[in-house]
Structures are given as structure tokens and as C-alpha cells.
NUDRENSE-7873 format. One record per residue: residue in one letter; x, y, z of N, C-alpha, C in turn; residue number from 1. Coordinates in steps of 0.05 Angstrom, whole numbers, plus 5000, padded with zeros to 4 digits. Layout:
# residues N
("A",(X,Y,Z),(X,Y,Z),(X,Y,Z),NUM),
...
//
This chain:
# residues 305
("M",(3920,3685,6244),(3909,3663,6224),(3894,3640,6240),1),
("P",(3869,3637,6236),(3858,3616,6248),(3866,3590,6234),2),
("K",(3861,3570,6249),(3873,3543,6244),(3854,3524,6243),3),
("V",(3853,3501,6223),(3834,3477,6222),(3851,3455,6215),4),
("G",(3838,3434,6227),(3853,3406,6219),(3831,3389,6205),5),
("I",(3849,3374,6185),(3827,3356,6172),(3840,3325,6175),6),
("I",(3827,3309,6184),(3834,3280,6184),(3815,3263,6167),7),
("Y",(3827,3247,6152),(3805,3228,6129),(3820,3202,6130),8),
("N",(3797,3183,6121),(3805,3158,6113),(3812,3158,6083),9),
("D",(3837,3152,6081),(3850,3153,6054),(3845,3127,6040),10),
("E",(3828,3105,6046),(3819,3086,6035),(3795,3088,6021),11),
("K",(3781,3109,6026),(3754,3119,6016),(3756,3141,5995),12),
("P",(3750,3138,5971),(3756,3157,5951),(3742,3181,5957),13),
("I",(3714,3180,5966),(3698,3202,5972),(3712,3217,5996),14),
("A",(3726,3204,6014),(3737,3223,6037),(3761,3238,6029),15),
("N",(3776,3225,6005),(3802,3235,5995),(3792,3257,5977),16),
("D",(3769,3257,5961),(3761,3283,5947),(3753,3309,5965),17),
("I",(3734,3297,5990),(3724,3321,6003),(3752,3330,6016),18),
("A",(3768,3317,6026),(3791,3331,6041),(3805,3348,6022),19),
("V",(3811,3343,5998),(3822,3363,5981),(3807,3387,5978),20),
("E",(3775,3384,5975),(3761,3406,5969),(3761,3424,5997),21),
("L",(3760,3410,6016),(3761,3428,6043),(3788,3442,6046),22),
("Q",(3810,3431,6041),(3833,3443,6045),(3834,3466,6026),23),
("D",(3826,3466,6004),(3824,3492,5986),(3807,3514,5996),24),
("K",(3782,3502,6005),(3764,3522,6015),(3771,3537,6037),25),
("F",(3783,3524,6062),(3794,3537,6082),(3818,3555,6077),26),
("T",(3834,3545,6059),(3859,3562,6046),(3848,3588,6036),27),
("N",(3828,3586,6018),(3819,3610,6009),(3806,3631,6027),28),
("L",(3797,3617,6049),(3782,3635,6066),(3804,3649,6085),29),
("G",(3828,3639,6081),(3852,3651,6101),(3857,3635,6123),30),
("W",(3851,3612,6125),(3857,3591,6147),(3879,3577,6145),31),
("D",(3894,3569,6163),(3920,3554,6166),(3909,3523,6166),32),
("V",(3913,3509,6147),(3899,3481,6144),(3921,3457,6151),33),
("S",(3917,3441,6172),(3936,3419,6176),(3919,3394,6165),34),
("I",(3930,3378,6154),(3919,3353,6141),(3931,3330,6150),35),
("A",(3916,3302,6154),(3930,3278,6164),(3909,3257,6155),36),
("T",(3919,3236,6155),(3902,3209,6151),(3896,3199,6177),37),
("G",(3877,3180,6178),(3869,3166,6204),(3887,3145,6208),38),
("I",(3906,3135,6188),(3926,3115,6194),(3944,3123,6218),39),
("G",(3950,3148,6221),(3967,3156,6242),(3957,3150,6268),40),
("G",(3927,3146,6274),(3919,3138,6300),(3916,3110,6303),41),
("I",(3919,3091,6281),(3919,3062,6284),(3944,3057,6303),42),
("L",(3937,3037,6320),(3955,3028,6343),(3969,3007,6329),43),
("G",(4001,3004,6337),(4017,2987,6325),(4010,2955,6342),44),
("Y",(4024,2939,6329),(4013,2910,6343),(4044,2897,6348),45),
("S",(4048,2890,6376),(4070,2877,6382),(4068,2847,6373),46),
("T",(4090,2833,6372),(4091,2805,6368),(4103,2791,6390),47),
("P",(4100,2762,6387),(4111,2747,6406),(4143,2748,6411),48),
("R",(4155,2752,6385),(4185,2758,6383),(4192,2785,6389),49),
("S",(4174,2803,6390),(4181,2830,6390),(4159,2847,6410),50),
("P",(4160,2839,6435),(4137,2846,6450),(4129,2876,6458),51),
("V",(4156,2889,6454),(4153,2923,6458),(4149,2934,6432),52),
("C",(4123,2949,6432),(4115,2961,6407),(4103,2991,6422),53),
("H",(4119,3002,6438),(4113,3026,6454),(4113,3053,6441),54),
("T",(4089,3065,6431),(4087,3090,6426),(4073,3108,6445),55),
("P",(4087,3126,6457),(4071,3143,6480),(4042,3152,6466),56),
("I",(4027,3157,6487),(4001,3167,6481),(3997,3189,6466),57),
("E",(4016,3209,6476),(4021,3236,6462),(4037,3233,6432),58),
("G",(4045,3212,6429),(4061,3208,6405),(4047,3206,6380),59),
("L",(4018,3203,6379),(4005,3195,6358),(3994,3226,6346),60),
("T",(3999,3243,6355),(3987,3273,6348),(4002,3280,6323),61),
("P",(3989,3286,6302),(4003,3293,6275),(4015,3316,6279),62),
("P",(4037,3324,6264),(4051,3353,6260),(4027,3374,6256),63),
("G",(4027,3395,6269),(4012,3416,6262),(3982,3417,6277),64),
("F",(3976,3392,6290),(3951,3390,6302),(3958,3399,6334),65),
("D",(3959,3424,6338),(3966,3432,6365),(3939,3448,6378),66),
("S",(3944,3456,6405),(3921,3465,6417),(3911,3495,6403),67),
("S",(3922,3503,6386),(3918,3525,6370),(3892,3522,6351),68),
("T",(3895,3496,6342),(3874,3490,6322),(3844,3492,6334),69),
("K",(3827,3504,6318),(3801,3512,6326),(3785,3485,6329),70),
("F",(3787,3471,6308),(3772,3445,6306),(3780,3427,6283),71),
("V",(3778,3403,6285),(3780,3383,6262),(3759,3369,6249),72),
("I",(3763,3367,6228),(3740,3359,6210),(3747,3328,6206),73),
("V",(3732,3304,6212),(3740,3282,6211),(3722,3267,6189),74),
("L",(3733,3258,6172),(3721,3246,6145),(3723,3215,6144),75),
("G",(3703,3197,6151),(3704,3170,6148),(3683,3161,6168),76),
("G",(3684,3134,6178),(3665,3121,6191),(3674,3122,6221),77),
("D",(3661,3099,6235),(3670,3102,6268),(3695,3092,6267),78),
("G",(3711,3078,6254),(3739,3069,6259),(3754,3097,6253),79),
("T",(3751,3113,6234),(3766,3137,6230),(3762,3154,6254),80),
("V",(3739,3156,6267),(3736,3174,6290),(3747,3161,6312),81),
("L",(3750,3137,6318),(3764,3124,6338),(3793,3134,6337),82),
("S",(3804,3131,6311),(3831,3137,6305),(3836,3164,6308),83),
("A",(3821,3182,6298),(3825,3211,6302),(3824,3219,6334),84),
("S",(3805,3207,6349),(3802,3215,6375),(3832,3212,6388),85),
("R",(3842,3190,6380),(3871,3186,6395),(3890,3205,6386),86),
("Q",(3889,3215,6360),(3907,3234,6351),(3906,3260,6361),87),
("V",(3881,3275,6368),(3877,3296,6375),(3867,3300,6408),88),
("A",(3861,3282,6419),(3851,3286,6448),(3874,3298,6465),89),
("P",(3898,3293,6460),(3921,3305,6479),(3919,3338,6476),90),
("S",(3912,3345,6451),(3911,3371,6442),(3886,3388,6453),91),
("R",(3866,3368,6461),(3842,3384,6469),(3827,3390,6443),92),
("I",(3829,3383,6421),(3819,3395,6395),(3790,3380,6389),93),
("P",(3769,3396,6393),(3744,3387,6384),(3742,3379,6356),94),
("M",(3722,3353,6350),(3719,3343,6325),(3693,3345,6315),95),
("L",(3690,3355,6291),(3667,3353,6271),(3668,3327,6256),96),
("A",(3653,3302,6265),(3657,3278,6250),(3637,3275,6227),97),
("I",(3644,3271,6201),(3627,3268,6179),(3627,3242,6172),98),
("N",(3602,3226,6169),(3602,3204,6162),(3605,3192,6134),99),
("T",(3625,3185,6125),(3627,3171,6095),(3627,3141,6094),100),
("G",(3622,3128,6118),(3620,3100,6120),(3592,3090,6122),101),
("H",(3591,3072,6144),(3563,3057,6144),(3549,3061,6167),102),
("M",(3558,3048,6193),(3538,3059,6215),(3540,3085,6223),103),
("G",(3564,3094,6228),(3566,3121,6236),(3553,3132,6263),104),
("F",(3562,3111,6283),(3548,3114,6307),(3559,3141,6320),105),
("L",(3587,3147,6316),(3601,3171,6326),(3600,3192,6318),106),
("T",(3590,3195,6292),(3593,3213,6273),(3569,3232,6278),107),
("E",(3568,3257,6269),(3549,3280,6273),(3532,3285,6250),108),
("A",(3548,3281,6224),(3528,3295,6205),(3541,3274,6181),109),
("Y",(3522,3273,6162),(3530,3257,6135),(3541,3279,6114),110),
("V",(3554,3263,6090),(3565,3282,6069),(3549,3302,6062),111),
("N",(3529,3294,6055),(3508,3317,6042),(3502,3344,6062),112),
("Q",(3509,3337,6085),(3503,3361,6105),(3525,3376,6112),113),
("L",(3548,3368,6101),(3577,3378,6106),(3573,3413,6103),114),
("P",(3560,3421,6077),(3566,3450,6076),(3553,3464,6100),115),
("S",(3531,3456,6105),(3515,3471,6126),(3524,3467,6153),116),
("A",(3532,3441,6156),(3547,3434,6185),(3574,3455,6190),117),
("I",(3589,3458,6167),(3611,3476,6169),(3607,3503,6176),118),
("E",(3583,3513,6164),(3570,3545,6163),(3564,3547,6190),119),
("Q",(3550,3525,6206),(3541,3528,6230),(3564,3530,6246),120),
("V",(3585,3511,6244),(3609,3514,6259),(3624,3541,6266),121),
("L",(3625,3552,6236),(3640,3578,6232),(3620,3599,6248),122),
("E",(3598,3597,6249),(3579,3617,6261),(3588,3611,6293),123),
("G",(3593,3590,6303),(3599,3585,6333),(3570,3573,6340),124),
("N",(3552,3564,6328),(3528,3555,6333),(3533,3525,6340),125),
("Y",(3544,3515,6358),(3542,3489,6366),(3553,3483,6396),126),
("E",(3551,3459,6403),(3555,3451,6431),(3583,3429,6429),127),
("I",(3597,3430,6451),(3618,3407,6455),(3610,3387,6470),128),
("E",(3611,3362,6464),(3604,3343,6480),(3632,3324,6488),129),
("E",(3634,3320,6514),(3660,3305,6522),(3654,3278,6531),130),
("R",(3671,3260,6515),(3669,3233,6525),(3695,3222,6535),131),
("A",(3691,3207,6556),(3713,3199,6574),(3726,3176,6556),132),
("M",(3757,3179,6563),(3772,3159,6548),(3788,3144,6566),133),
("L",(3796,3118,6561),(3813,3104,6580),(3844,3105,6570),134),
("A",(3861,3106,6591),(3890,3100,6587),(3896,3070,6592),135),
("V",(3902,3057,6574),(3910,3029,6577),(3942,3025,6574),136),
("K",(3953,3005,6593),(3978,3001,6591),(3984,2974,6603),137),
("V",(4006,2964,6588),(4015,2935,6596),(4044,2941,6606),138),
("F",(4046,2929,6632),(4070,2933,6645),(4083,2904,6651),139),
("R",(4111,2902,6647),(4129,2883,6654),(4144,2890,6680),140),
("K",(4137,2882,6704),(4151,2892,6727),(4141,2926,6725),141),
("E",(4164,2945,6723),(4157,2968,6728),(4159,2985,6700),142),
("S",(4166,2968,6678),(4171,2979,6653),(4144,2976,6639),143),
("V",(4140,3000,6621),(4116,3000,6603),(4120,2990,6576),144),
("L",(4110,2969,6569),(4111,2955,6542),(4097,2971,6519),145),
("W",(4071,2979,6528),(4053,2989,6510),(4032,3000,6526),146),
("E",(4022,3023,6508),(3998,3041,6519),(3983,3050,6496),147),
("A",(3964,3062,6508),(3947,3072,6486),(3920,3085,6496),148),
("L",(3909,3104,6482),(3885,3118,6493),(3857,3102,6481),149),
("C",(3840,3100,6495),(3816,3083,6489),(3795,3096,6492),150),
("L",(3772,3100,6466),(3747,3110,6469),(3726,3091,6472),151),
("N",(3730,3067,6464),(3708,3047,6463),(3715,3026,6489),152),
("E",(3732,3009,6477),(3740,2984,6496),(3765,2970,6493),153),
("M",(3778,2963,6517),(3794,2943,6519),(3788,2914,6518),154),
("V",(3797,2897,6500),(3791,2869,6500),(3814,2853,6504),155),
("L",(3818,2832,6525),(3837,2818,6530),(3830,2786,6527),156),
("H",(3839,2770,6509),(3832,2743,6504),(3852,2727,6493),157),
("R",(3849,2703,6489),(3867,2681,6479),(3862,2683,6446),158),
("E",(3889,2681,6433),(3888,2677,6407),(3892,2648,6396),159),
("P",(3878,2634,6380),(3851,2646,6371),(3831,2640,6395),160),
("L",(3808,2655,6390),(3788,2658,6414),(3772,2630,6414),161),
("T",(3784,2611,6426),(3774,2580,6422),(3776,2569,6452),162),
("S",(3785,2584,6473),(3787,2566,6497),(3789,2585,6519),163),
("M",(3780,2575,6543),(3780,2592,6567),(3804,2603,6580),164),
("C",(3801,2630,6586),(3821,2641,6605),(3817,2646,6630),165),
("H",(3838,2650,6645),(3833,2657,6675),(3848,2680,6680),166),
("F",(3831,2699,6696),(3839,2730,6704),(3836,2734,6732),167),
("E",(3856,2746,6743),(3856,2756,6764),(3854,2787,6766),168),
("I",(3829,2800,6779),(3818,2827,6769),(3817,2841,6795),169),
("A",(3829,2865,6797),(3828,2882,6821),(3817,2906,6810),170),
("I",(3793,2921,6823),(3782,2945,6816),(3787,2965,6842),171),
("G",(3802,2982,6833),(3806,2998,6859),(3821,2991,6879),172),
("G",(3810,2996,6903),(3821,2984,6926),(3805,2957,6940),173),
("H",(3791,2946,6920),(3773,2922,6930),(3790,2893,6923),174),
("A",(3784,2877,6941),(3797,2850,6937),(3797,2843,6910),175),
("S",(3817,2828,6902),(3814,2811,6870),(3793,2792,6869),176),
("V",(3788,2793,6844),(3769,2769,6836),(3777,2752,6817),177),
("D",(3765,2726,6817),(3780,2708,6795),(3756,2702,6776),178),
("I",(3762,2704,6748),(3743,2703,6727),(3754,2684,6709),179),
("A",(3738,2661,6700),(3743,2642,6678),(3725,2650,6657),180),
("A",(3736,2660,6632),(3722,2663,6609),(3737,2665,6585),181),
("D",(3721,2666,6562),(3738,2667,6537),(3755,2690,6535),182),
("G",(3748,2717,6550),(3761,2740,6549),(3749,2758,6569),183),
("I",(3761,2786,6569),(3748,2801,6588),(3747,2831,6566),184),
("I",(3725,2848,6575),(3722,2872,6564),(3717,2891,6585),185),
("V",(3734,2913,6579),(3731,2938,6599),(3725,2958,6582),186),
("S",(3700,2970,6586),(3687,2990,6566),(3680,3016,6582),187),
("T",(3681,3038,6563),(3672,3064,6565),(3644,3067,6563),188),
("P",(3626,3087,6575),(3598,3089,6563),(3596,3089,6538),189),
("T",(3617,3101,6522),(3614,3102,6491),(3614,3075,6482),190),
("G",(3638,3063,6492),(3639,3030,6481),(3619,3015,6488),191),
("S",(3597,3023,6505),(3575,3003,6516),(3559,2994,6495),192),
("T",(3556,3009,6468),(3541,3002,6451),(3558,2990,6427),193),
("A",(3579,2979,6434),(3603,2965,6415),(3603,2935,6425),194),
("Y",(3626,2927,6425),(3630,2898,6435),(3618,2891,6455),195),
("S",(3613,2907,6477),(3605,2902,6503),(3573,2898,6503),196),
("L",(3563,2907,6483),(3533,2904,6477),(3528,2876,6468),197),
("S",(3546,2871,6449),(3546,2847,6435),(3550,2821,6458),198),
("A",(3567,2827,6476),(3574,2806,6496),(3556,2805,6519),199),
("G",(3534,2824,6515),(3512,2821,6537),(3515,2841,6557),200),
("G",(3531,2864,6557),(3531,2884,6571),(3512,2902,6569),201),
("P",(3505,2922,6591),(3485,2939,6588),(3494,2964,6576),202),
("V",(3475,2978,6560),(3477,3004,6552),(3481,3027,6575),203),
("V",(3502,3040,6569),(3508,3064,6590),(3501,3089,6575),204),
("A",(3486,3112,6585),(3490,3136,6571),(3516,3156,6573),205),
("P",(3525,3164,6553),(3549,3177,6556),(3559,3194,6578),206),
("G",(3539,3207,6591),(3545,3225,6614),(3549,3215,6637),207),
("V",(3545,3187,6641),(3547,3172,6669),(3574,3167,6672),208),
("A",(3582,3172,6696),(3616,3170,6700),(3624,3140,6711),209),
("V",(3617,3120,6695),(3622,3095,6703),(3639,3079,6681),210),
("L",(3648,3059,6688),(3665,3039,6667),(3648,3012,6670),211),
("Q",(3652,2994,6654),(3642,2966,6660),(3661,2945,6652),212),
("L",(3659,2923,6668),(3675,2896,6661),(3655,2880,6649),213),
("V",(3658,2868,6629),(3642,2845,6620),(3659,2820,6611),214),
("P",(3658,2801,6620),(3670,2774,6616),(3654,2762,6591),215),
("I",(3672,2755,6571),(3664,2744,6547),(3658,2709,6553),216),
("C",(3631,2702,6547),(3626,2675,6549),(3636,2667,6578),217),
("P",(3628,2677,6602),(3640,2667,6626),(3631,2636,6636),218),
("H",(3651,2626,6645),(3647,2594,6655),(3632,2595,6684),219),
("S",(3615,2611,6687),(3602,2616,6716),(3576,2631,6714),220),
("L",(3557,2620,6724),(3528,2640,6727),(3533,2662,6740),221),
("A",(3559,2663,6759),(3558,2684,6775),(3576,2706,6765),222),
("S",(3590,2704,6743),(3606,2725,6726),(3588,2736,6710),223),
("R",(3582,2762,6713),(3567,2774,6695),(3578,2803,6695),224),
("A",(3567,2822,6678),(3580,2848,6673),(3576,2862,6700),225),
("L",(3598,2879,6707),(3595,2896,6729),(3599,2923,6721),226),
("V",(3584,2944,6735),(3585,2974,6729),(3596,2984,6756),227),
("F",(3620,3000,6750),(3632,3015,6776),(3640,3039,6766),228),
("P",(3651,3057,6789),(3656,3086,6784),(3681,3087,6766),229),
("D",(3684,3107,6748),(3706,3109,6729),(3731,3121,6745),230),
("S",(3724,3126,6770),(3747,3137,6790),(3765,3112,6798),231),
("E",(3759,3091,6795),(3773,3068,6804),(3789,3050,6783),232),
("P",(3818,3051,6785),(3830,3040,6768),(3827,3010,6767),233),
("V",(3836,2996,6739),(3829,2966,6742),(3858,2957,6740),234),
("N",(3861,2931,6750),(3886,2916,6744),(3884,2887,6745),235),
("I",(3894,2877,6716),(3890,2853,6706),(3913,2837,6703),236),
("H",(3914,2812,6718),(3934,2796,6718),(3924,2771,6704),237),
("P",(3936,2762,6680),(3925,2741,6664),(3940,2713,6681),238),
("V",(3923,2693,6685),(3931,2671,6703),(3928,2649,6681),239),
("N",(3952,2650,6664),(3952,2626,6640),(3979,2619,6633),240),
("A",(3984,2596,6622),(4008,2589,6614),(4019,2597,6590),241),
("T",(4003,2608,6575),(4009,2621,6546),(4001,2652,6544),242),
("Q",(4012,2662,6527),(4011,2690,6523),(3979,2696,6517),243),
("L",(3967,2717,6520),(3938,2729,6509),(3943,2753,6488),244),
("V",(3921,2765,6481),(3924,2783,6461),(3907,2803,6468),245),
("M",(3915,2831,6470),(3901,2854,6477),(3895,2870,6456),246),
("T",(3870,2876,6450),(3862,2894,6430),(3850,2919,6441),247),
("V",(3854,2945,6430),(3839,2968,6438),(3821,2982,6415),248),
("D",(3795,2984,6422),(3782,2999,6400),(3781,2980,6373),249),
("G",(3793,2958,6375),(3789,2940,6354),(3810,2940,6330),250),
("N",(3829,2957,6336),(3848,2962,6314),(3875,2961,6319),251),
("G",(3885,2956,6343),(3912,2953,6351),(3913,2940,6376),252),
("G",(3941,2926,6378),(3942,2909,6404),(3971,2898,6415),253),
("C",(3969,2880,6431),(3992,2875,6443),(3990,2849,6457),254),
("Y",(4014,2832,6457),(4014,2804,6466),(4017,2811,6503),255),
("V",(4001,2799,6516),(4003,2796,6541),(4014,2770,6552),256),
("F",(4032,2769,6568),(4047,2745,6573),(4041,2739,6606),257),
("P",(4045,2717,6615),(4035,2711,6641),(4052,2726,6661),258),
("E",(4071,2735,6656),(4089,2756,6677),(4079,2783,6676),259),
("D",(4063,2791,6659),(4054,2820,6653),(4028,2827,6668),260),
("R",(4022,2853,6666),(3999,2862,6679),(3983,2883,6666),261),
("V",(3960,2886,6664),(3948,2904,6649),(3932,2929,6666),262),
("T",(3937,2949,6662),(3924,2970,6679),(3906,2990,6663),263),
("I",(3884,2993,6671),(3862,3012,6657),(3853,3030,6676),264),
("E",(3855,3054,6668),(3845,3082,6685),(3830,3104,6665),265),
("K",(3814,3117,6682),(3804,3137,6661),(3826,3158,6658),266),
("S",(3830,3165,6632),(3851,3183,6621),(3842,3215,6631),267),
("D",(3867,3228,6634),(3857,3256,6639),(3855,3269,6610),268),
("Y",(3853,3259,6587),(3846,3267,6560),(3818,3254,6552),269),
("S",(3803,3269,6541),(3776,3263,6531),(3770,3269,6502),270),
("A",(3754,3252,6490),(3747,3261,6464),(3724,3281,6460),271),
("R",(3728,3307,6449),(3709,3325,6446),(3697,3327,6417),272),
("F",(3672,3324,6420),(3656,3324,6395),(3638,3348,6392),273),
("I",(3642,3362,6366),(3621,3378,6359),(3592,3371,6352),274),
("R",(3576,3381,6371),(3547,3375,6364),(3532,3396,6354),275),
("L",(3518,3392,6331),(3503,3413,6320),(3474,3419,6331),276),
("Q",(3468,3398,6347),(3443,3402,6364),(3448,3387,6390),277),
("S",(3431,3393,6411),(3435,3381,6436),(3438,3350,6434),278),
("P",(3457,3339,6446),(3457,3309,6442),(3436,3293,6453),279),
("E",(3425,3279,6439),(3405,3261,6448),(3407,3234,6445),280),
("F",(3416,3217,6461),(3432,3193,6462),(3406,3169,6456),281),
("F",(3383,3170,6464),(3364,3155,6458),(3351,3159,6431),282),
("R",(3354,3183,6414),(3350,3183,6389),(3369,3169,6375),283),
("I",(3394,3170,6379),(3412,3158,6367),(3411,3125,6368),284),
("L",(3404,3116,6390),(3398,3087,6396),(3379,3082,6376),285),
("R",(3354,3090,6376),(3331,3091,6359),(3344,3087,6328),286),
("E",(3358,3107,6320),(3359,3109,6288),(3380,3090,6283),287),
("K",(3401,3082,6301),(3424,3068,6293),(3424,3040,6303),288),
("L",(3412,3030,6326),(3407,3005,6334),(3376,2995,6337),289),
("G",(3356,3010,6329),(3328,3007,6335),(3318,3000,6363),290),
("W",(3334,3012,6379),(3326,3016,6411),(3296,3027,6410),291),
("G",(3280,3008,6426),(3254,3023,6432),(3230,3022,6410),292),
("L",(3242,3010,6387),(3221,3008,6366),(3201,2984,6371),293),
("P",(3179,2991,6366),(3155,2968,6371),(3162,2944,6349),294),
("H",(3162,2923,6355),(3163,2900,6340),(3138,2885,6331),295),
("I",(3119,2889,6351),(3089,2880,6348),(3072,2898,6354),296),
("A",(3045,2895,6348),(3028,2917,6349),(3018,2920,6376),297),
("K",(3013,2942,6380),(3002,2946,6409),(2978,2936,6412),298),
("P",(2970,2924,6436),(2941,2914,6441),(2921,2939,6440),299),
("T",(2902,2933,6428),(2878,2952,6429),(2859,2951,6451),300),
("S",(2848,2971,6461),(2823,2968,6478),(2798,2952,6469),301),
("V",(2791,2934,6485),(2764,2921,6481),(2744,2927,6499),302),
("E",(2723,2929,6488),(2697,2938,6503),(2686,2913,6512),303),
("I",(2678,2908,6536),(2667,2889,6546),(2636,2895,6552),304),
("P",(2617,2879,6533),(2592,2882,6541),(2580,2881,6570),305),
//
């Protein structure tokens, strides 16, 4: 019996309704259906009084979502896709992401395209695009306090974000550098169009095997975005008298104290997206962010008498 998964945003009525319809549809077709909400991929928060909030990376996978699952239909916006990627990446399950939200930068199709999208997938007429993910961990001495898979970015900053922080950062085997800024972003190529872009970082095409380090409002003209190979791990030591806050993909986080260190490296797991047509990154940039669209009329040629 073939197996399919459904992950949906239970805060959106349309996603709830479609999830029920899809469950009935695939059950009638003789499929085994596993269903879960995206809330299961939301990362927990630690607090100063309880700094340990450690759910292992593999611990977010919902029951029934194993490697025998052919694919998962994700119903929601980008936040649901980010959550679902953490839930299914350890099992290497490909995701068909259907946009019921707003921007939908990570989704493949809209709700009104769902019937034809499913038909195309069932016919095997699709490609799988793999997106790199990060393994983010917070250590105190040799103990892991917190860890998470990350598809977009890790952000480390002071709470509230109103004053400068100091960081000692080592990339791979290179010497440590000192950065003074409001915070630090470490981003994947997928995350280069998210917070990193707003902070002045470059846009990186998904297939490029790099990461980027972006200081937030740096206190130096010399501290600018850095792009480096994703084979090199990052170690961050906060040099502050008070705790900082770390968030991953904008929805979960951990307090980081002066005695802690943060490690970031490319994960062995990746997010696997079902693409109904060959991925065309520049088209998505144009449609979603307006990249490359003319804002003024092009000059016309003038004949000189």
C-alpha cells in the first residue's frame, strides 16, 4: 500500500478543509495516509531560568512519517514549509508545498492548482530539488543545550534588539575575527532572500554550495557580509556580559549565555522539494520580489541630424 503524508497549518481554515479532503481522497485511492500539523516542527524556546530545551533534530518527525512515505503535501505559507522541512528532512521525504498563505516564496503551487499538481505527481512527472540545511547547536562546555535544523537562517542578537553585541567568530580552520554589531545572521542560499536580504546580504542561487555571514547594523565599515564554502563549520562565542537570544528560521530559539558557544554546519539532511517544472530561480525572484523589473522607461535611440 503506497503511503502519503499531509502537513497543514491548523490556524488557517482553508488548510484544515483541504487536509480533510485530501485524507479522504487518498484513502479512497487505497493509500495509507499520515497527517500532522505544522506546529510539530515549531522549535521550543528556552528561558533564562530553564536554559535547556533540547529536542534532538530527529525528534520532530511525526508518527507515521518514515522513509516509506512517497511524498508529503504541505498546506500553508512559508512558515509552514519551514516547519515541515524540519519534520520530514530526517526521513528524506519530498514535499509538495501548496500555498495557502501570502508570499509563498518556498511553495510550488497555489490552492486552485492543487488537483492538477497532485495528478502530475501521481504520474511521476516532476523533479526533486534539494536545498541545503544547517545543523545549529548551542553548547555549554561539551553538553548540547539546544539544537535544530535550519533551512533559512540562524540569528543571534541581544534582547531587545537595541544595543551592540560583540562576537568572536571562527569559520573553518581560519583565525577568529571580532565583530561588533546588533546581531549576526548565518544564512543558507535559501535564506539569502529572507532576513539576510533585509540586512544587506547578497542573493545566492540555491544550487551554490556556500553559506553567508551577515552582521546586523555593524559598528564598522569593515564588517560586511561574507560568503564562504558550506563545508566550513562556524563557531560563535558571544563576548557580552549578559545573555543573547538565538532564533532559527524566525520561530524558535534559545538563550545564549557568555559561557556558551554556538556551532553551525551544513547538515547531512536536506529539504527535498517537488518541482512541477524545472526550477527557475530568477523567475521566482521576479514574481515574488520584483527583481530585475524596470522601474523607469528605457531610453530610446535619438537620431542625430
